[in-house]
C-alpha positions as a printed NumPy array, in Angstrom:
array([[ 30.814, -12.131,  16.894],
       [ 28.486,  -9.541,  15.294],
       [ 29.954,  -6.716,  13.204],
       [ 30.669,  -3.642,  15.328],
       [ 28.365,  -0.767,  14.434],
       [ 29.377,   2.831,  13.893],
       [ 27.277,   5.36 ,  15.816],
       [ 26.513,   8.571,  13.946],
       [ 24.885,  11.486,  15.758],
       [ 22.577,  13.422,  13.439],
       [ 22.909,  17.177,  13.008],
       [ 20.948,  18.911,  15.758],
       [ 18.201,  21.406,  15.027],
       [ 18.693,  25.177,  15.058],
       [ 18.569,  26.21 ,  18.729],
       [ 16.252,  29.175,  18.137],
       [ 13.747,  27.14 ,  16.131],
       [ 13.848,  24.346,  18.721],
       [ 13.152,  26.816,  21.541],
       [ 10.263,  28.406,  19.605],
       [  8.633,  25.022,  18.923],
       [  9.15 ,  23.786,  22.479],
       [  7.486,  26.9  ,  23.86 ],
       [  4.724,  27.146,  21.273],
       [  3.759,  23.473,  21.526],
       [  4.551,  23.027,  25.24 ],
       [  6.734,  19.982,  24.575],
       [ 10.211,  19.015,  25.848],
       [ 13.061,  20.604,  23.835],
       [ 14.346,  17.119,  22.906],
       [ 11.103,  16.453,  21.046],
       [ 11.069,  19.919,  19.482],
       [ 14.539,  19.053,  18.177],
       [ 13.105,  15.891,  16.57 ],
       [ 10.565,  18.036,  14.706],
       [ 13.268,  20.328,  13.34 ],
       [ 15.315,  17.302,  12.255],
       [ 12.233,  16.188,  10.297],
       [ 12.052,  19.496,   8.442],
       [  9.246,  20.959,  10.578],
       [ 10.008,  24.563,  11.519],
       [  6.763,  26.224,  12.603],
       [  4.054,  25.552,  15.157],
       [  1.479,  25.358,  12.334],
       [  3.483,  22.691,  10.486],
       [  3.902,  20.756,  13.731],
       [  0.164,  20.859,  14.448],
       [ -0.561,  19.439,  10.979],
       [  2.078,  16.762,  11.546],
       [  0.705,  15.777,  14.952],
       [ -2.937,  15.876,  13.815],
       [ -3.303,  14.284,  10.348],
       [ -6.662,  15.118,   8.727],
       [ -8.576,  13.117,   6.148],
       [ -9.633,  16.439,   4.603],
       [ -6.004,  16.924,   3.59 ],
       [ -6.064,  13.908,   1.255],
       [ -5.483,  15.072,  -2.303],
       [ -8.283,  15.247,  -4.844],
       [ -8.049,  11.818,  -6.561],
       [ -9.01 ,  13.37 ,  -9.912],
       [ -5.626,  15.089,  -9.977],
       [ -4.239,  11.682, -10.999],
       [ -3.894,  11.162, -14.752],
       [ -6.65 ,   8.945, -16.233],
       [ -8.689,   8.884, -13.005],
       [-11.788,  10.191, -14.791],
       [-11.499,   7.436, -17.411],
       [-11.034,   4.752, -14.744],
       [-14.062,   5.913, -12.759],
       [-16.326,   5.979, -15.816],
       [-15.211,   2.518, -16.962],
       [-15.872,   1.077, -13.488],
       [-19.261,   2.813, -13.469],
       [-20.133,   1.318, -16.848],
       [-19.19 ,  -2.164, -15.619],
       [-21.327,  -1.811, -12.508],
       [-24.399,  -0.365, -14.179],
       [-24.373,  -2.848, -17.054],
       [-23.621,  -5.89 , -14.86 ],
       [-20.303,  -6.826, -16.465],
       [-18.108,  -9.556, -15.017],
       [-15.135,  -7.839, -13.339],
       [-11.838,  -9.441, -12.298],
       [ -9.727,  -7.706,  -9.631],
       [ -6.134,  -8.779, -10.303],
       [ -3.153,  -8.203,  -7.976],
       [  0.344,  -9.217,  -7.025],
       [  0.94 , -12.026,  -4.506],
       [  2.625,  -9.912,  -1.833],
       [  0.96 ,  -7.983,   1.014],
       [  0.513,  -4.806,  -1.01 ],
       [ -1.068,  -6.692,  -3.901],
       [ -3.384,  -8.874,  -1.838],
       [ -4.568,  -6.021,   0.39 ],
       [ -5.194,  -3.924,  -2.735],
       [ -7.272,  -6.685,  -4.296],
       [ -9.204,  -7.191,  -1.06 ],
       [ -9.87 ,  -3.447,  -0.805],
       [-11.171,  -2.961,  -4.344],
       [-13.094,  -6.241,  -4.383],
       [-14.744,  -5.324,  -1.069],
       [-15.687,  -1.892,  -2.386],
       [-17.321,  -3.253,  -5.558],
       [-19.178,  -5.832,  -3.491],
       [-20.229,  -3.022,  -1.144],
       [-21.796,  -1.281,  -4.164],
       [-23.933,  -4.362,  -4.746],
       [-21.987,  -5.716,  -7.707],
       [-22.259,  -9.498,  -7.792],
       [-20.502, -10.461, -11.038],
       [-17.134, -10.209,  -9.415],
       [-14.008, -12.304,  -8.951],
       [-10.367, -11.854,  -7.99 ],
       [ -7.129, -13.403,  -9.192],
       [ -3.646, -13.65 ,  -7.666],
       [ -0.952, -15.158,  -9.934],
       [  1.072, -18.078,  -8.672],
       [  4.637, -17.052,  -7.81 ],
       [  6.065, -20.313,  -9.141],
       [  4.149, -20.972, -12.378],
       [  3.278, -17.42 , -13.452],
       [  5.669, -15.099, -11.68 ],
       [  5.137, -11.425, -10.958],
       [  2.568,  -9.258, -12.69 ],
       [ -0.153,  -9.79 , -15.274],
       [  0.061, -13.254, -16.827],
       [ -1.294, -14.836, -19.993],
       [ -2.686, -17.628, -17.808],
       [ -4.603, -15.078, -15.74 ],
       [ -6.036, -13.397, -18.83 ],
       [ -7.042, -16.74 , -20.306],
       [ -8.746, -17.655, -17.047],
       [-10.615, -14.344, -17.111],
       [-11.755, -14.966, -20.689],
       [-13.061, -18.427, -19.812],
       [-15.04 , -16.913, -16.944],
       [-16.664, -14.264, -19.14 ],
       [-14.749, -11.302, -17.669],
       [-14.905,  -8.07 , -19.703],
       [-12.965,  -5.786, -17.334],
       [ -9.763,  -6.505, -15.405],
       [ -8.599,  -4.003, -12.792],
       [ -4.942,  -4.603, -11.913],
       [ -3.547,  -3.472,  -8.569],
       [  0.13 ,  -3.204,  -7.596],
       [  1.13 ,  -4.437, -11.045],
       [  0.585,  -3.822, -14.74 ],
       [  2.567,  -0.665, -15.463],
       [  4.894,  -2.587, -17.805],
       [  2.288,  -5.082, -19.09 ],
       [  2.085,  -3.536, -22.585],
       [  1.835,  -6.833, -24.457],
       [ -0.497,  -8.395, -21.891],
       [ -2.93 ,  -5.479, -22.193],
       [ -2.978,  -5.996, -25.968],
       [ -3.554,  -9.709, -25.45 ],
       [ -6.442,  -9.006, -23.09 ],
       [ -8.   ,  -6.682, -25.663],
       [ -7.772,  -9.443, -28.258],
       [ -9.878, -11.529, -25.876],
       [-12.488,  -8.775, -25.552],
       [-11.279,  -7.655, -22.116],
       [-10.618,  -4.051, -21.093],
       [ -7.924,  -3.292, -18.512],
       [ -7.59 ,  -0.562, -15.886],
       [ -4.11 ,  -0.419, -14.355],
       [ -3.533,   0.791, -10.777],
       [  0.192,   0.669, -10.009],
       [  2.892,   2.537,  -8.13 ],
       [  6.044,   1.164,  -9.743],
       [  8.204,   3.056, -12.219],
       [  6.834,   2.862, -15.78 ],
       [  8.893,   1.534, -18.672],
       [  9.535,   3.375, -21.917],
       [  5.947,   2.884, -23.025],
       [  2.716,   3.237, -21.054],
       [  0.363,   0.289, -21.748],
       [ -2.583,   1.126, -23.997],
       [ -5.153,   0.359, -21.321],
       [ -8.501,   2.058, -20.744],
       [ -6.845,   3.938, -17.886],
       [ -3.399,   3.801, -16.272],
       [ -3.265,   5.163, -12.731],
       [  0.319,   5.633, -11.579],
       [  1.574,   8.838,  -9.962],
       [  5.088,   7.987, -11.196],
       [  4.018,   8.554, -14.835],
       [  5.988,  11.476, -16.248],
       [  2.747,  12.972, -17.603],
       [  0.952,  12.708, -14.241],
       [  0.846,  15.782, -12.003],
       [ -0.535,  14.088,  -8.896],
       [  1.08 ,  15.823,  -5.869],
       [  2.213,  12.648,  -4.069],
       [  4.201,   9.95 ,  -5.867],
       [  4.871,   7.466,  -3.047],
       [  1.491,   5.734,  -2.614],
       [  1.475,   1.971,  -2.122],
       [ -0.308,  -0.158,  -4.727],
       [ -3.214,  -0.476,  -2.312],
       [ -3.068,   3.29 ,  -1.836],
       [ -3.615,   3.794,  -5.57 ],
       [ -6.579,   1.421,  -5.329],
       [ -7.963,   3.515,  -2.472],
       [ -7.657,   6.676,  -4.582],
       [ -9.77 ,   5.016,  -7.296],
       [-12.339,   4.068,  -4.655],
       [-12.23 ,   7.627,  -3.287],
       [-12.726,   9.106,  -6.766],
       [-15.66 ,   6.809,  -7.578],
       [-17.27 ,   7.606,  -4.225],
       [-16.74 ,  11.329,  -4.704],
       [-18.318,  11.256,  -8.16 ],
       [-21.255,   8.988,  -7.384],
       [-22.227,  10.006,  -3.865],
       [-20.832,   7.163,  -1.777],
       [-20.32 ,   8.516,   1.791],
       [-16.681,   8.72 ,   2.844],
       [-17.573,   6.786,   5.995],
       [-18.347,   3.803,   3.744],
       [-14.819,   3.737,   2.355],
       [-13.043,   4.811,   5.536],
       [-13.618,   1.27 ,   6.812],
       [-11.2  ,   0.064,   4.09 ],
       [ -8.288,   2.017,   5.531],
       [ -7.181,  -0.881,   7.754],
       [ -6.147,  -2.704,   4.564],
       [ -4.407,   0.422,   3.283],
       [ -2.387,   0.759,   6.506],
       [ -1.27 ,  -2.879,   6.275],
       [ -0.085,  -2.285,   2.696],
       [  1.765,   0.941,   3.535],
       [  3.627,  -0.673,   6.428],
       [  4.444,  -3.906,   4.597],
       [  5.569,  -2.318,   1.322],
       [  7.906,   0.045,   3.211],
       [  6.793,   3.172,   1.36 ],
       [  7.651,   6.549,   2.965],
       [  5.387,   7.38 ,   5.895],
       [  5.093,  11.023,   4.942],
       [  2.477,  13.169,   3.209],
       [ -0.626,  11.3  ,   2.112],
       [  0.738,   7.973,   3.35 ],
       [  0.966,   9.383,   6.88 ],
       [ -2.715,  10.36 ,   6.769],
       [ -3.829,   7.003,   5.332],
       [ -1.673,   5.026,   7.783],
       [ -2.769,   7.133,  10.774],
       [ -6.463,   6.505,  10.164],
       [ -5.847,   2.957,   8.967],
       [ -4.122,   2.106,  12.245],
       [ -7.018,   3.696,  14.109],
       [ -9.401,   1.39 ,  12.232],
       [ -7.113,  -1.614,  12.751],
       [ -7.131,  -0.991,  16.493],
       [-10.828,  -0.212,  16.874],
       [-12.763,  -2.204,  14.285],
       [-10.659,  -4.178,  11.773],
       [-12.279,  -6.331,   9.133],
       [-13.027,  -9.91 ,  10.153],
       [-10.006, -11.4  ,   8.404],
       [ -7.477,  -8.956,   9.814],
       [ -9.057,  -9.404,  13.241],
       [ -8.433, -13.155,  13.064],
       [ -4.741, -12.506,  12.27 ],
       [ -4.531,  -9.94 ,  15.069],
       [ -5.776, -12.585,  17.509],
       [ -3.358, -15.21 ,  16.17 ],
       [ -0.481, -12.727,  16.6  ],
       [ -1.467, -12.088,  20.225],
       [ -2.15 ,  -8.423,  19.471],
       [ -5.782,  -8.269,  20.527],
       [ -6.48 ,  -5.48 ,  23.036],
       [ -3.039,  -3.997,  22.398],
       [ -2.112,  -0.822,  20.581],
       [ -1.16 ,  -2.115,  17.128],
       [  1.71 ,  -0.19 ,  15.542],
       [  3.47 ,  -0.125,  12.178],
       [  6.111,  -2.457,  13.665],
       [  3.399,  -4.965,  14.567],
       [  2.258,  -4.981,  10.947],
       [  5.813,  -5.264,   9.598],
       [  6.905,  -8.09 ,  11.917],
       [  3.715,  -9.975,  12.765],
       [  0.681,  -9.27 ,  10.569],
       [  2.392,  -8.65 ,   7.216],
       [  4.634, -11.744,   7.203],
       [  1.628, -14.   ,   7.744],
       [ -0.252, -12.484,   4.817],
       [  2.908, -12.579,   2.712],
       [  3.56 , -16.24 ,   3.524],
       [  0.529, -17.373,   1.524],
       [  2.037, -16.059,  -1.706],
       [  5.495, -17.387,  -0.864],
       [  4.493, -20.998,  -0.413],
       [  4.018, -23.376,  -3.311],
       [  0.581, -25.014,  -3.436],
       [ -0.224, -28.315,  -5.134],
       [ -3.191, -28.021,  -7.516],
       [ -4.92 , -30.869,  -9.28 ],
       [ -6.914, -28.674, -11.668],
       [ -4.843, -26.68 , -14.199],
       [ -7.867, -24.476, -14.805],
       [ -8.245, -23.527, -11.137],
       [ -6.839, -20.211,  -9.953],
       [ -3.746, -20.37 ,  -7.727],
       [ -4.647, -20.863,  -4.099],
       [ -1.573, -19.492,  -2.275],
       [ -2.089, -15.747,  -2.534],
       [ -5.803, -16.427,  -2.972],
       [ -5.95 , -17.603,   0.632],
       [ -4.713, -14.189,   1.767],
       [ -7.438, -12.392,  -0.196],
       [-10.089, -14.879,   0.962],
       [ -9.063, -14.015,   4.512],
       [ -9.346, -10.259,   4.003],
       [-12.688, -10.23 ,   2.158],
       [-14.428, -12.704,   4.463],
       [-17.471, -11.275,   6.278],
       [-18.2  , -14.221,   8.566],
       [-16.1  , -14.311,  11.752],
       [-16.016, -18.118,  11.914],
       [-14.863, -18.517,   8.323],
       [-12.331, -15.708,   8.798],
       [-10.885, -17.602,  11.74 ],
       [-10.478, -20.697,   9.554],
       [ -8.723, -18.664,   6.847],
       [ -6.549, -17.089,   9.548],
       [ -5.426, -20.54 ,  10.673],
       [ -4.615, -21.506,   7.074],
       [ -2.529, -18.355,   6.702],
       [ -0.774, -19.016,  10.002],
       [  0.058, -22.56 ,   8.871],
       [  1.574, -21.118,   5.685],
       [  3.657, -18.793,   7.85 ],
       [  4.82 , -21.609,  10.141],
       [  5.908, -23.634,   7.117],
       [  7.622, -20.561,   5.659],
       [  9.52 , -19.919,   8.899],
       [ 10.716, -23.532,   9.104],
       [ 11.964, -23.471,   5.511],
       [ 13.435, -19.992,   5.958],
       [ 15.32 , -21.092,   9.086],
       [ 16.636, -24.245,   7.404],
       [ 17.763, -22.505,   4.21 ],
       [ 19.346, -19.625,   6.134],
       [ 21.353, -22.144,   8.175],
       [ 22.483, -23.913,   4.99 ],
       [ 23.466, -20.599,   3.403],
       [ 25.463, -19.564,   6.472],
       [ 27.286, -22.897,   6.516],
       [ 28.099, -22.537,   2.826],
       [ 29.54 , -19.048,   3.282],
       [ 31.541, -20.093,   6.358],
       [ 33.039, -23.071,   4.488],
       [ 34.121, -20.943,   1.506],
       [ 36.654, -18.29 ,   2.629],
       [ 36.689, -16.711,  -0.831],
       [ 32.983, -15.904,  -0.379],
       [ 33.228, -14.891,   3.265],
       [ 36.143, -12.532,   2.603],
       [ 34.702, -10.908,  -0.509],
       [ 32.897,  -7.557,  -0.434],
       [ 29.723,  -9.208,  -1.726],
       [ 27.967, -12.533,  -1.301],
       [ 26.576, -14.746,  -4.078],
       [ 25.264, -18.183,  -3.1  ],
       [ 23.359, -20.788,  -5.134],
       [ 21.505, -23.975,  -4.33 ],
       [ 19.024, -25.421,  -6.847],
       [ 16.96 , -27.012,  -4.052],
       [ 16.098, -23.816,  -2.186],
       [ 12.515, -22.547,  -2.415],
       [ 12.122, -19.573,  -4.736],
       [  9.644, -17.846,  -2.438],
       [ 12.051, -17.39 ,   0.462],
       [ 15.395, -16.503,  -1.167],
       [ 14.752, -12.786,  -0.612],
       [ 14.311, -13.392,   3.101],
       [ 17.52 , -15.443,   3.167],
       [ 19.418, -12.656,   1.398],
       [ 18.275, -10.233,   4.105],
       [ 19.328, -12.703,   6.824],
       [ 22.814, -13.024,   5.312],
       [ 23.179,  -9.235,   5.295],
       [ 22.358,  -9.189,   9.016],
       [ 25.425, -11.396,   9.566],
       [ 27.91 , -10.331,   6.877],
       [ 26.649,  -6.853,   5.948],
       [ 27.453,  -6.77 ,   2.249],
       [ 25.469,  -6.77 ,  -1.029],
       [ 23.984, -10.258,  -1.361],
       [ 22.463, -12.411,  -4.094],
       [ 20.75 , -15.723,  -3.271],
       [ 20.002, -17.981,  -6.252],
       [ 17.972, -21.135,  -6.783],
       [ 16.466, -23.103,  -9.687],
       [ 12.891, -22.663, -10.907],
       [ 11.305, -23.882, -14.153],
       [ 14.659, -24.592, -15.776],
       [ 16.177, -21.193, -15.028],
       [ 18.295, -19.912, -12.171],
       [ 16.29 , -17.297, -10.329],
       [ 17.094, -15.233,  -7.3  ],
       [ 16.737, -12.208,  -5.108],
       [ 19.307,  -9.592,  -4.237],
       [ 19.528,  -7.195,  -1.315],
       [ 21.906,  -4.324,  -0.623],
       [ 23.382,  -2.277,   2.204],
       [ 22.635,   1.44 ,   2.651],
       [ 24.392,   3.609,   0.09 ],
       [ 25.206,   0.94 ,  -2.5  ],
       [ 23.176,   0.802,  -5.721],
       [ 22.485,  -2.89 ,  -6.171],
       [ 20.379,  -2.336,  -9.292],
       [ 23.329,  -0.803, -11.153],
       [ 25.546,  -3.724, -10.13 ],
       [ 23.036,  -6.204, -11.565],
       [ 22.448,  -4.056, -14.644],
       [ 26.197,  -4.221, -15.366],
       [ 25.664,  -7.978, -15.848],
       [ 22.464,  -7.602, -17.889],
       [ 23.899,  -9.352, -20.957],
       [ 24.114, -12.523, -18.843],
       [ 20.523, -12.3  , -17.611],
       [ 17.211, -13.405, -19.058],
       [ 15.351, -10.895, -16.928],
       [ 15.901,  -8.565, -13.979],
       [ 14.143,  -5.767, -12.152],
       [ 14.025,  -3.9  ,  -8.894],
       [ 15.574,  -0.819,  -7.364],
       [ 18.632,   0.398,  -5.471],
       [ 18.262,  -1.908,  -2.476],
       [ 16.318,  -4.947,  -3.716],
       [ 16.098,  -6.757,  -7.026],
       [ 15.128, -10.015,  -8.702],
       [ 16.897, -11.75 , -11.577],
       [ 16.889, -14.862, -13.754],
       [ 19.591, -16.452, -15.899],
       [ 20.527, -19.696, -17.602],
       [ 22.363, -22.181, -15.322],
       [ 25.575, -22.058, -17.345],
       [ 25.933, -18.344, -16.631],
       [ 26.082, -18.52 , -12.829],
       [ 29.881, -18.642, -12.647],
       [ 30.425, -15.653, -14.924],
       [ 27.638, -13.667, -13.251],
       [ 29.198, -14.319,  -9.841],
       [ 32.636, -13.218, -11.071],
       [ 31.38 , -10.014, -12.699],
       [ 28.977,  -9.065,  -9.926],
       [ 31.691,  -9.494,  -7.292],
       [ 34.153,  -7.51 ,  -9.418],
       [ 31.66 ,  -4.662,  -9.864],
       [ 30.965,  -4.459,  -6.134],
       [ 34.672,  -4.665,  -5.296],
       [ 35.39 ,  -1.731,  -7.609],
       [ 32.443,   0.506,  -6.734],
       [ 31.614,   0.012,  -3.067],
       [ 33.012,   2.364,  -0.451],
       [ 34.49 ,   0.403,   2.462],
       [ 32.479,   2.543,   4.886],
       [ 29.306,   1.075,   3.375],
       [ 30.411,  -2.317,   4.701],
       [ 30.21 ,  -1.058,   8.293],
       [ 26.657,  -0.943,   9.697],
       [ 25.701,   2.446,  11.087],
       [ 23.224,   3.479,  13.747],
       [ 21.929,   7.002,  13.222],
       [ 21.211,   8.647,  16.574],
       [ 18.821,  11.566,  16.891],
       [ 20.151,  12.916,  20.177],
       [ 21.93 ,  12.201,  23.455],
       [ 19.66 ,  12.206,  26.52 ],
       [ 19.545,  11.09 ,  30.153],
       [ 17.24 ,   8.262,  31.188],
       [ 15.573,  10.785,  33.494],
       [ 14.41 ,  12.724,  30.405],
       [ 12.051,   9.802,  29.611],
       [  9.176,  11.018,  31.769],
       [  5.47 ,  10.162,  31.316],
       [  5.017,  13.579,  29.659],
       [  7.934,  12.857,  27.302],
       [  6.452,   9.484,  26.331],
       [  2.992,  10.949,  25.824],
       [  4.271,  13.552,  23.365],
       [  6.587,  11.028,  21.683],
       [  3.582,   8.884,  20.699],
       [  2.273,  11.854,  18.702],
       [  5.134,  11.336,  16.231],
       [  3.659,   7.967,  15.212],
       [  3.124,   6.208,  12.901],
       [  6.839,   5.583,  12.448],
       [  8.365,   4.267,   9.254],
       [ 10.576,   5.329,   6.334],
       [ 10.758,   9.123,   6.201],
       [  9.614,   9.324,   9.829],
       [ 11.651,   6.698,  11.611],
       [ 11.296,   5.981,  15.312],
       [ 13.746,   8.313,  17.105],
       [ 16.945,   6.685,  18.314],
       [ 18.337,   8.074,  21.561],
       [ 21.719,   7.574,  23.188],
       [ 22.478,   7.449,  26.914],
       [ 26.012,   7.15 ,  28.269],
       [ 27.385,   5.603,  31.431],
       [ 24.301,   3.598,  32.417],
       [ 24.564,   0.29 ,  34.281],
       [ 22.698,  -2.835,  35.298],
       [ 22.085,  -3.616,  38.999],
       [ 22.764,  -7.318,  38.445],
       [ 19.433,  -8.624,  37.176],
       [ 20.395,  -8.999,  33.496],
       [ 19.32 , -12.325,  31.999],
       [ 19.448, -14.093,  28.66 ],
       [ 16.013, -15.017,  27.29 ],
       [ 14.586, -16.625,  24.173],
       [ 14.551, -20.196,  22.881],
       [ 18.294, -20.057,  22.242],
       [ 19.109, -17.471,  24.933],
       [ 19.735, -15.011,  22.135],
       [ 18.127, -11.907,  23.703],
       [ 19.251,  -9.821,  26.682],
       [ 16.665,  -8.492,  29.139],
       [ 17.715,  -6.104,  31.893],
       [ 17.106,  -2.981,  33.914],
       [ 19.382,  -0.034,  33.218],
       [ 19.933,   2.638,  35.815],
       [ 21.256,   6.167,  35.689],
       [ 22.892,   7.071,  38.969],
       [ 22.937,  10.832,  38.406],
       [ 20.044,  12.629,  40.057],
       [ 17.207,  12.163,  39.531],
       [ 18.008,   8.441,  39.863],
       [ 16.181,   6.559,  37.076],
       [ 15.656,   2.881,  36.263],
       [ 14.083,   1.569,  33.064],
       [ 13.349,  -1.908,  31.677],
       [ 15.248,  -2.819,  28.487],
       [ 15.327,  -5.569,  25.855],
       [ 18.248,  -6.131,  23.478],
       [ 17.197,  -8.553,  20.733],
       [ 19.939, -10.775,  19.255],
       [ 22.591,  -9.155,  21.511],
       [ 23.817, -11.705,  24.063],
       [ 27.499, -10.811,  23.574],
       [ 28.038,  -8.445,  26.515],
       [ 25.865, -10.306,  29.021],
       [ 28.559, -11.035,  31.64 ],
       [ 30.061,  -7.568,  31.421],
       [ 26.683,  -5.863,  31.808],
       [ 25.564,  -8.117,  34.658],
       [ 28.723,  -7.131,  36.553],
       [ 27.335,  -3.599,  36.862],
       [ 30.067,  -1.851,  34.902],
       [ 28.91 ,   1.215,  32.901],
       [ 27.961,   0.977,  29.231],
       [ 26.685,   3.314,  26.53 ],
       [ 23.438,   2.338,  24.804],
       [ 21.367,   3.567,  21.883],
       [ 17.682,   2.672,  21.755],
       [ 14.122,   3.473,  20.848],
       [ 11.418,   4.042,  23.448],
       [  8.463,   1.655,  23.181],
       [  5.499,   0.448,  25.209],
       [  5.678,  -3.078,  26.611],
       [  2.313,  -4.838,  26.932],
       [  2.26 ,  -7.752,  29.368],
       [ -0.843,  -9.303,  30.932],
       [ -2.844,  -6.13 ,  30.573],
       [ -0.13 ,  -3.888,  32.002],
       [  1.604,  -1.261,  29.857],
       [  5.075,  -0.098,  30.89 ],
       [  7.82 ,   1.908,  29.138],
       [ 10.666,  -0.116,  27.703],
       [ 13.895,   0.707,  25.926],
       [ 14.465,  -1.401,  22.82 ],
       [ 18.249,  -1.478,  22.654],
       [ 19.728,  -1.152,  19.168],
       [ 23.387,  -1.366,  20.196],
       [ 25.627,  -1.488,  23.254],
       [ 29.146,  -0.118,  23.56 ],
       [ 31.522,  -1.274,  26.292],
       [ 35.131,  -0.406,  27.008],
       [ 36.594,  -3.847,  26.533],
       [ 36.881,  -6.676,  24.008],
       [ 34.976,  -9.75 ,  25.305]])
């Protein structure tokens, strides 16, 4: 039985402001209310929100060290230096590498290579192995993307090898900024850039924009790289506001109209061709496939060869030949299939372990360990466990002689502080409020588990252990007219900071056609009708919610909360309600 969710209706917008926006924009009051809830109070602000403009991107030279970075890249290109583009193994890192590599290649630079560290042998960030590889290849400039802000010692090591480093990152800096040629990171305390929430790929795009601005590259030449930027923004779950909204808006436009060859091959594999690709499609279909390459371990015979897991993702996204891109797409899809099989198996094992240990199941946090689990998927498993048990979760495994793991939290609870309270037991840790990674010696697992659980037990509010659904407003199904849906699409792209609106409708019912679908009959598909005039019927899908099937099929009234989406099926587009939760007046 899933955990019952608490429904929370958001504060409604000021009635006068809502009426002014509804009249001035000629939109339904419900949608004007959504604007006010998002902090938009004037018609002018709404017009800018609905119509993002590339001209509103900030001047890239407002970012600290941008001038230095541009001049060092220029020097490398004009003097024919060997350049390595270096990035993290996740979606943000690989898209960033693909973007910057593609831009340098576009400028005619041929002495160019890229490098993605291996998750298992090198770990996150700039590695000694990567620098050594660069030195052997005659590289004199490394440009890091989505990593490097804390690589103080590695930058010094690279300099000792005769290699300059430019850092493009978006993570929080440490106490000391690395002594690189240039360090681009809007989160630097001494940086006055107006927007601090760029993705790693977004920072790379700003460097490309600055170079183009300085040296006369037409913006149309770099606009074609925005499909990669949109994929990074969606996958790295950065706020979809400000500059990110502009980049994602035009990146999605590019992704839908003319994506690069590699992304197009993934779009076809995902079954998204000739459909309107959204942020959700990137998050749930495109991104996981790209991410899978870096998650999977790859056997390599040559110790001097670069890792080929994350490299496959970059190869895909820089490929210019459609046939080769299709081959890379199939490789990536195979990685993802393997990842899903392992993920499913490990998640099942983890669930069984929790269910067989009441002391874990009944605690306010979950810590599980199995030395055989794959390091690359423990974060996914932690998220899966939260879906079931809804509590701060740490999943641990063994890698290179140390226990390593990923942690995930529930809204409102600071996971990072909980882990930091155990820092004396850890070899390394990092992350933020809701997600973190950590390593420790095997003999410290028991004490870490005890102290972590004790910290959570003492500091978590019991309300945080109850999942909540935030609802924007209560409407009738009859409010969801074609005009309503047309204006609702103008709020996209949806994501953090601009989430898809959640609506609530009460007393709706099913005429008897409800059915369970999916490989394990885990989803509920149905029509819901509103009997009040005007009589309205809408198609609905409730993923992972089979519980109330019999009750709903009987035609008795229920309350539902949902988002409004478009359902594409065999070339036909119809409105659909994606049900987030169902409330009935009985206990099944």
